[in-house]
N, C-alpha and C positions, 0 to 999 in steps of 0.2 A: 260672073257669079250672080245669081238672083239676089234681089234685095231682101233684107231681113226686117226692114222697117218700112213704114209708109213712104212711097216715092213722092217727090214734090214735082211741080210742073216746071220749075226753072232751076237754075244754078243756085248754090247755097251761099248764104252770108252768115258770118259768125262774129264773135267778139274780136276786137283788135288786140293782139297779144304782142305786137312789137317786133316781129321777125324782120331782119334786114336781108332780103333776098338779093341775089345777083340779078340785075335787071338791065336790059338794053333799052327799055322804054323810057320816055321822057316824062310820063305822067306820074306825079308823086302821090296821087290819090288812090292808087290800087297796089296791092301786094298779094303775095301768096304765102300761106303758112302750111307746113307739113304737120299733120296731126298724129301720124302713126309712128314716126321715127325721126331721127336726125336726117337731114336731106342727103347726107353722104353714106347713110347706113340703111337704105331701103333693101329689103330682101323679097325675092319673088318678082312678079311682073306687075304688081299693083301698088298704088300709094294713095293715102287718104289725105286730102288737102282742104283748105278753106280759103275763100276769097275775102280779102280784107279791104274795107272801104275807109277812106280817111276824110271824106267830105259828106255833107248833107246829114242833118240831124234825124230825119225820118228813117228809122231803122225797122219799121214795122214790116211784117212778112209781105203784105201786098206791095208796099213801096219797093222793097228789095227785089221781089219777084219781077216787078215791072222793069227795074233797071237791069237786072241780070239777063233778061231775055235778049239784051243787045250784046251779050258777051259770048265768047266761045273759047275752047281750049285747043292748043296745038301741042303735040308731043313729037319732038324730033322732026319739026317742019311739016308735020301732017296734022290736019284737024282730027280730033277724036270726040266721041260721044261718051261723056262720063255718066256714071250712075250717081244720082242725087238723092239724098235722104235727109230726114230730120235727125238732129242730134241734140244731146243735152245742153250743149253750149253754143248752139247755132247749127246751121245747116252744114252738112259734110258732103264732100265730093270725092268719089272713088274713081281714080284714073287707072285704066288698064292699058297694057301693051308696052310696058317698059322693057328695054333690052338690057341684058347684063352689061354693066359698065356705065359710062357717062350718058346721061339723058338730059334734054333741055325741055322744060315745061314752060309754055307761054300762055298768057292770058291776052286775048284779042278782043277789041270792039269790032262789031260786024262792019261798021263803016270807017272807023278811025284807025284800025290796025292795032299793032302791039301796044299793050298797056303795062305789062309786068312779066317778068320771067324769073326762073330759078333753075339752078343746076342740081340734078339728082344723080346719085350713083347707086345703081342697083346691083345686087349680089344674088347668087343662086340661093334658093330657099334651103338648099342642103348645106349652105355655108361654104367657107367661113366669110366673116366680114373683116375682123381685125385681129383674130387670134393666131394667124399664121398658118403654115401648112398643116393640113389635118392629119390625124394619126391613122396609120395603117400598119398591120391589118386591123380591121374593125369588124367585130362579131355582131351579126344581126340577132335580135331577140323578138322582132315583131311576130315571128312564127310561133313562138312559145307564149308570148305575152298577149297577143291579139288574135292568133290564128290566121294571120295574113302573110302571104308571100311578098317579099320585097320586089321592087321593080328591077328588071335587068338593066344595068347601067354601065357595063364594061364589056369590051371584047377581049380583054386579057384573060390569062389563065388563073388569076388571083381573085379571090372573093368568096362570098357566101353563096351556096347553091340555091337557085330559084327553081321551084317545081311547079308543074302544071297540076290540074285537078286529078290526074291519074298517078301523080307521084313521080313523073318523069322529069328529069332535069332539063330545063330549057335555057339556062344561062347562069350568069353570076352577077352578084350585086356587091359593090364596094361600099356604098353609102346607105344601104338598108332603107331606102325611102319607100313609102306607100302613099296611095291617094287617100285624102281624108274621107272619113265616113262618119255617120251620125247614128246613134241609137237613143231610144227613149226608155227611161227607167221610171219606176215609181218606188216610193218608200212605203213599206208595209207598216201596219200598226204595231208589228213586232220588232220593228227596227231593222229590217232587211231591205236590200235592193233587189227588185225583180224587173224583168223586161215588161214594158207596157204592151198589152195585147194589141195586135194589128187590127182587130175588127172594130175598134172604137168603144168596146164595152168598158165599164168602170169596174175594176176588181173590188170585191167586197172587203178586202183587207187593205185598201189604199188609205194611207194616212193623210190628214190635212195638216196645214201649217199656217201660222200667222206671220205676215210680213211686218217689216219695220213701220209701214204706214197703216197697220191695223187690219188690213184685208186678210181674210181666211180663204185659202185656196187649196186645191188638191196638190199633194207633194209629188209632182211630176218633174223630171229633170231631163233636159236634152244634154247628152254628152257627145262631143265631137272629139275624135281622135285621129291622129295622123303623125307625120314626122316633120320636124323643123330643126335645122342644123344637125341633121342625122339622128336626133334623139326623138323619142316618142313624146308627144304632147297630148294634153287633154284640156278641153274647155267644157265647163259644166255650168249650166244656168237653169233656173226654174223655167218650165214651159207649160203650155196648155195642151190638152189631149188632142186638140184639133190641129196643132201645128204640123207643117210638113218639114222634112229635114233641113231644107235650105231656105225656108221662109219662116223661120221661128220668130215668134213675137218676143219683144223685149218689155212688154207691159208689166211683167212680174219682177223685172230686175230693178233693184233699188239704186243702181248706179255705183255701188261699192264693189270694187274688184279686189279679190284676195288671191295673192300668189302664195301657194303652199310649197315651201322648200322642204327638203328632207336631208337627213344626215347619214352617217356611216363613213367608212373609210375604204376606198378602193383605188385602183391604179389604172383605170381606163381600158381602152381597146374593146369596149363593149357598148351596146346601145342601152343596156340597163333594164331594170324592172319597173313596171308601172304599179304603184301601190294603191291601196284603198283610199289613201289620203287625197287622191285626185277627186274624190267625191266626199267632201267634208260636210256631213249633214248639219252640224251645229251652225254653220254659216249659210249653207244653201237654203235651209228652211226659213231664213229671215229675208231672203231675196238677194244675197250676195252672189256674184259670179265667182267661180273658182277656176284658176288656171294652174297648170302643173306641167312639168317636163322631167323626164328621166335624166336630162342633162343638167338639171338643177337639184340633183340628188347626189350627195357626196359618196354614197355607196356605189355610184357608177364611176366617178372619177373625182379627183381633187384639184383639177386645173381650173381655178376660179376665174381665169381670163376667159376660158371657153364657157364656163358657167354663166358669167355675166353677159357674154355675147348671146348665149342661148336665151337667157331671161329677157333681154331686150327684144329679141326676135319673136319670142312667144307672145309677149305683150303687144308688139307691133301687129301681129296677125289677129289677135283678139280684137284690137281696136278697129282694124280694117273690116272685120266681120260684124262687130256689134256696135261700134262707135266709142266715143270718148267716155271713160268713167268719170264719176264725180271725184274719186280718188282711188289710189291703189295702195293697199297695205299688204303686209306679209306676216305669216307665222311660219314656224319651223323650229325643230329642236336639234341641238348639237350642231352638226354641220349645216343644218337649216338655219340655226341662229347665226353661225359664222357668216353665212352668205348675206344675211341682212346687214351686218356691220360692214363687210367688205364691199358689197354692192352700193350701199349708201355713200361710201367714200369714193368709189370708182365711177359710179353711174348715178349721180344725184337725181336725174330725171326719171329713174325707174320707179321708185317707191316714194310714197308720202308719209309713211310711218310703218312701224313694225313691232312685233312681239317676239323677240328672240327667246326661245325656250332652251334651258340647259346649255347656255351658250358658252363659247370661248371667243376671244377677240378675233382669232383666225386659227387656221390649222398649222401653218408652217412654223410658227413660234412655239407650238406645243412640242415639236420635235426636239427642241432644245433640252427640255427636262425629261420628256418621255424617253429619249435616247439614253438618259442616265439610269433609268430604272433597272434594266438588266445588268448593267455594269455594276451597280451597287448591290443588287441582290446576289449576283455571282460572287462579289467580294465577301459578303456576309456568309453565304452558304458554302463557299468553296475555299477561297484564298485565306480567309480569316476564320475558318470553321471551328477552330479550337477556342475562340474567344466567346466566353459564356454570355457576354452582353447581347450578342445577336440571337441568342436563343430565348430572349424575352421579346415578345412581339412588339410591344410599345416602343422599345429602344430603337427599333429599326427606323422609326420616324425621325430619329436624330440625323439620319443621313438622307433619306428620300424626301423628308418634309411632309409627304402625304399622310393621311390617317392610317392607323394600324389598329387592329382589334383581334382578340381571341375568339370573337363570335363566329368567325368563318375560318375553319382550318384549311390549310394548304392541301389540296387534293393529291399533291405529289409528295407530301411529307414522308410517308412510309418508304416510298421509292428512294428518296434522297438519303434517308438514314441507312437503308439496306445497301446503298452503293457507297457509303462512307462519307456522305456530305452532311452538313448541319442544316437545321431548319428551326422554326419557332412554332409554338402551338397554333398561332393564327397567321394572318397575312397583312401585308401592307396593301394599299390600293394598287401598287405596281402589279400585283399578281392577277387578281380577278378582273381588273379594269384595263391594264395596259400590256399584259403579257402578249407577245406576238405583234405588237404595233411596230417595233423596231425592224423586225424582218420584213413586215409588210411594206414599210416605207423605204427601207434601205437595200434589201436583198433582191437583186434582179432575177434570181432563180425561183423565188417563192411567190407564185401567183398563177392565176388562171382566170378564164372568163367562161361563163356558161355558154354552151353550144360551140365552144372553140374546136371541138373534135370534128365538126362539119366543114370547117374552113378548107378551101382548096388553094393551091395544091397541098397534099399531105405534108405535114411538117412545117407549114408556113408560120405557125405560132412558136416554133422552137427558138427563134432568135429574138423574141420579145423580151425586153428588159423590164421586169415588173418592179419598177421603183417609182416613187413620186417624182423623182428628178428627171427620169426619162419621160414620164407622162407629161411633164411641163418643160421639155427640152427647148421649146421655142422661147421660153422665158429665161431659163438658167443658162442656156448656151452649152457648148461643148469644150472640153479641155483639149490639150495638145494631142491626146491620144484618141480623140473622137468620142469620149465618154461624157455623159451629162455632168455638169458641175454640181456640187453638193454644198449644203449649208450647215451640217452638224459640225460643231467645234467645241472642244473642251480643253484647249491649251490654256494653261494658267488658272483653271478652275480649282479652287481649294475646297474640295468636298468636305463636309462636316465642320466647316469653320465655326458656325454658331455653336455646335455641340462642343467644340474645343473651348470657346470663350466662356461658355456657360458651365464648364466643368463636367460635362457628361462623358467626354472621352479625354484621354491623356495625350500629351505631346507625342508619346511613342505610338499610340494608336492612330493619331492624326497623320503622322508621317508615314506609317505603314499603309494606311488607306490611300493616300495620295500618290505614293510610290507605285502601288500595285493595281490600282483600279483599272487602268488602261483606257482604251478607246475602241473605235470601230474601224475595221478595214475599209478601204475604198470599195464601193460596190463592185467594181470590176474584178476585185480579188476575192470576193465572197464565194462560199460554197453552199450547197443546198442544206436546208435545216434538218435537224434530227427530231427525235421524239420530245415533246408531245405534238409537235406541229405536223410531222409525217411519221408513219410507221405505227407500231404497236408495242405493248409490253413484251410480247414474244420476241420482237426484234431486239429489245434492250437486253433480255435474258441471254440471247445469243451473242450480242455484242454490246457490252455496257457503254461503249463510247457513243452509241446512238442516243443515249439519254442526254439531252441538252436543252432544258427549258429556258436557259439564259442566252442561247445563241452564242455560246462562248467560242465556238469554232470560227466565228467571224469577228472576234475581238482581237485587239492588239495587246497581248499580255506580256508580262515579264518572262524572259526565257529561263530565269533561274530563281525567281522568287526574291531577288535582291535588287537586280538592276531595275531602275525605274521603267515602267512599261510606257511605250509610246502613246502619246495622246493623239487626237484626231484634229487635223487642221482643215478648216472649211475654205471654200473659194470665196475670196472677197468680191469677185465679180458676180458670183451667184447671189450673194447676200444683197448686193446693190440692186440686182435685177428683181429680187423678191420685193424690195421696197418700191422701186420705180414702176413695176408692173401692177402694184396694188395687191399682191398676194399677202402682204403684211397689212393688217389694220393698224394704221398709224395715228388713229384718234380723230380723224376728220369725220364727224357724224353730222350728216346734213338733213336729218329728219328726227322726229320724236320717236323714242322707243320706250317700251316698258319691258325690261329684261326680267323674265320670270323663270323660276325654277322650283321644283320640289327640293327640299333639303334632304340629300341622300348621302351625307358623309358617313353615317354609321354603317351603311351597307357597302362601303368601299366602291361606290359607283364612280365611273370615270368622269362624270360631270360634276367635278368638285366645285365647291361654292366660291372659292376665291376668284374664279374666272370672271365673274361679273364685275368685281372690283379691279381686276387687271384691266378690263376694258375701260372702266371709269377713269383710272389713272392715266391711261393713254389719251383719253378725251381731254382731261384736264391739262396734260402736257401740251397738247396740240392747240386747244381752243381756249384755255384759260379757266374754264369751268365746265361742269358736266350737267348743265341745266337741261340738255336735250334728252338725258337718260334718267329713267326711273328704275329702281331695283325692287322687285318683289320676291320674297321667299314664301312658300307654303310648306308647312311642316308635313313630313311623311312618316313621323314616328307615332306609335310604335311600328316597327317594320316586321315584315314577314321573314322569319329565319328558317322556314320549312324548306326553302329551296336555295341552298348556299351556292349552287352553280350559277344562278342568275337571280340574285335577290332584288326584289322590287318593293315599292312602298305598299303597305297594307291598305292604306286609304288614299286613293288616287284622285283626290279632288282637283279639278282642273280650273285654275284661275284665268286661263287664256281668254275665255269668252267675256269675262268681266273686263279684262284688259282691253279687248277690242272695242268695247263700248266707251271706255274712258278715252281710248285713242281716237275714236270718232269725234268726241267733243273737242279734243285737243286740236285735231286737224281742222275742224270747222271754225274754231277760234282763230287759228292761223289765217284761214281764208278771209275771215271777217276783219281781222286786225293785223295785217302783215307787218305793219310798222313796229309791232311789239316783238317780233322775232319768235323763235320756237319756244325758248324758255319763258318768255314773257306772256305766253298764251296758255300756260299750263292750267287746266281746270283743277278744282279743289282736290279731286281724287287722284290726280296725276302727281303723286308724291311717293317717296320711299316708304315701304311698308313691309310687314310680315304678317302671316296669317296662320291660324290653327289648321289642323288636318281636315276640318270640316269646312274650311273656307272663311271662317269668321275672323275678323280683324284682331290682331294682337296689339299692334302699335303702328302708328304712321307719323311721318313728319320729317323734317330736314335733318334731324339729329339721330334717327334711329340706328344708323349704321356707323355712328361715331366710333373711333378707336381702331378702325381698320386701316384707313388711309391717313390718319392723323394721330396725334398724341392725346386727344381728348378722352375723358372717361368713356367707358363702353356705353353705347346707346342701347335702347331696349331690345332691338332686334339682334344687335351684335352679341349681347349677353345670352340671348335665347338660342342662337345658331352659331356655334363656334366654327371658324374657318381654319384651314390648315395651309401649308406652304408647299414649296417644291424643293427639289435638290439644289436648284440654282439660288433660290432665296436663302436656303441654309448656307450656301457658299458665299453669301454677301450680296447677291443680286437683288434688283428691285422687283416689286410686286407686279409691275407691268409685264415682266418676263419677255422682253423683246430685244435682248442683247445676244446675238448669235456668237459674235467674235469679240471678246472683251479687249479693251486696251490693257496693256501690260505695264506694270511698274516693277522696278527692281525689288528683289527680296529685301535688300538692305533698307529700302524705303518703307516697305511694309512692316519691318521690325521696329521702326521708330515712329510711325504715324498713327498708331493706335489700332491697326488692323487686327491684332491679336488680343486686344483688350488687356486684361490683367495677366495674361499668360506670358511666360518667358521661356526661352529655349537655351539649352546648354550650348557650349561651343561646338560640340560634336553634332548636336541636333541642328544648329544653324547651318553647318556644313552640309548636312543631309538635305535640308530645305533648299539650299542653293542647287544641289544636284538634282533634286526632283523638278525644280522650276528654273532651269538655266536661263530662260528668256524672261523670267519675271512671273508675277501673279496678277490676277485680274484686278483692275482698278475700275470698279463699277461707278465711280463718280464721273467717268468719261463716257462718251457715246460709243455705240457699236462701231468697230473699225470699218465695217462694210456699209454703214448707213451713208447714203449720199447727202451732201450738204444741201440744206433747204434754200 
């Protein structure tokens, strides 16, 4: 591959970073360092390294060049000619010719022989490295996203059809790979991306931009796209109009690398969609490089082991192309925020800092309470439909914990009433935010991938199990019947416990709720969803049983309205695997983050505010304090109520760009004073804060969020921005929300240890309580039964 920076006349020397390579040489003064990846996680046929010298004080370029002229590289017992270039932290050496599997790289002196060596393990650029067997069938989207045909890579009869220029099929692709290619774009003065003219002319509408070093340049961007680990990637950097595709200058790169992660929820089996966020103008215009992959977009899949692997590979190939960055930071909302927390824990070498937007600590622990939403809404709408309490919208929060408001009416309210069910004037967050998430995660029949109709042979997609647990079957493992293990569990959960102890519901109502709320069938026993997920109102008119916004057909309900409904038991092995694989963010935060969100509670947005504090509590539990995390809220009120189907903030001031500047100072402080650690290097502006809708500061400081995780009086931001809870917090669980399978205590213990506060049960009610919970009730003072011992 041609060099993209100035070539040097000799091999490179860089800073000594202390790697301990495997070496058969006796000379202790030389070593090799891999710059692009871990030595055993190289992908493709190239690796970027540096020669490290431990003797001689003269490290000037002429002295180094003179010494290195005496050195040569050997790969797998054969001499190779590397590509040598200048880098930000010293010279960099690109070695080509690696073979898939083990490789031995040696540094030789031309007269004295071997000096140092290291073992490398190379993997295909299509993956995998450590995520296990790849998922098939796998649907290609390069045809629709990029207008490119994938490479023919299989002789079998299974895969995605590959067409020639005349539309004739020439073969099949299983991995959807394409060769990388480059386009040059420019930003218009009107804020659009256009293709740069090939004739070298400067468009009249080309915008200019000012870099972080003060230079003003034309806003031209080089975008490279291709496939890594089967997913579509993008590298975007500022360029000059005179650049050629594979010899682009790095003069305009400020050395800051931004990984843009994205959110959503999906179940895999697809290459995914490439979004406009691969070209983030707010950072590109300052000189940042932006990297992106459809494999780090949770609307493609939610297997964050595959996602982390993909992120490492994408960064690896950027470094091999452009060189080492000064640092790497990330932004991304929802699932993009989750990835920052999870990847910092699992792959601390990937990122130096991040701005999780609208974050959750992770996805899989959201299933704990999101899986309760339909159960509780069904209980209020159907099972307990005659109870007038549930026809007052705000009362529904007593059970689900999430916010509820009359500002947004349930769009299915009229249909519910017409069919004899109950409803309320408004909605809880369960409906506009979470309706459909349980079937998406749990139901193997409810799912599809764009372009899947093209897959061959016909019907190959019919056997796909569209569940999160099958998507991550390499992690969760299979049960004795060959089905993926699951983690949803509600055995022993006392729904509405807080509402009982606070006098909002009676003992009779509490017992009825917990006897009849039920659970979820095993995915293997589920049937296809009804309306509104599939079908139309006409279908419902013809067959009212098709109406099922609660997915009740897949619940385990009481057979007679009296017998306690079966609860759902998770696989302890699957829960343990979720922890050991890193799918659960367990609080190990290895970088500085500024956790930022718009305050969206009043519009019932799924990105509820307590999630930032759930992450904080996990960090405190694991690390003793949360000095690595800063929490910022920006007000989004008053909100736009003109679109109840998808309410959004009326004033969308984005604090992300300010957060990135504060994060820059924080990271540079850490580099300058590593002995002070992450928390000890926080700049003045890296503190908890809340802001008005125009971005102006309301309050900042260490106490602004008091009263959420402690018993202190409400801080200034706590008072300004109320947070809500979840069904499991209402049931007595902790704010960190990471207990899948609770430890159980006997009902007799719960009756005497204060679990029910001032409430007492009659003898008959006590007997009913024992019948509902024959194995006991949740003891949230104990750890998750599935959590491995630390």
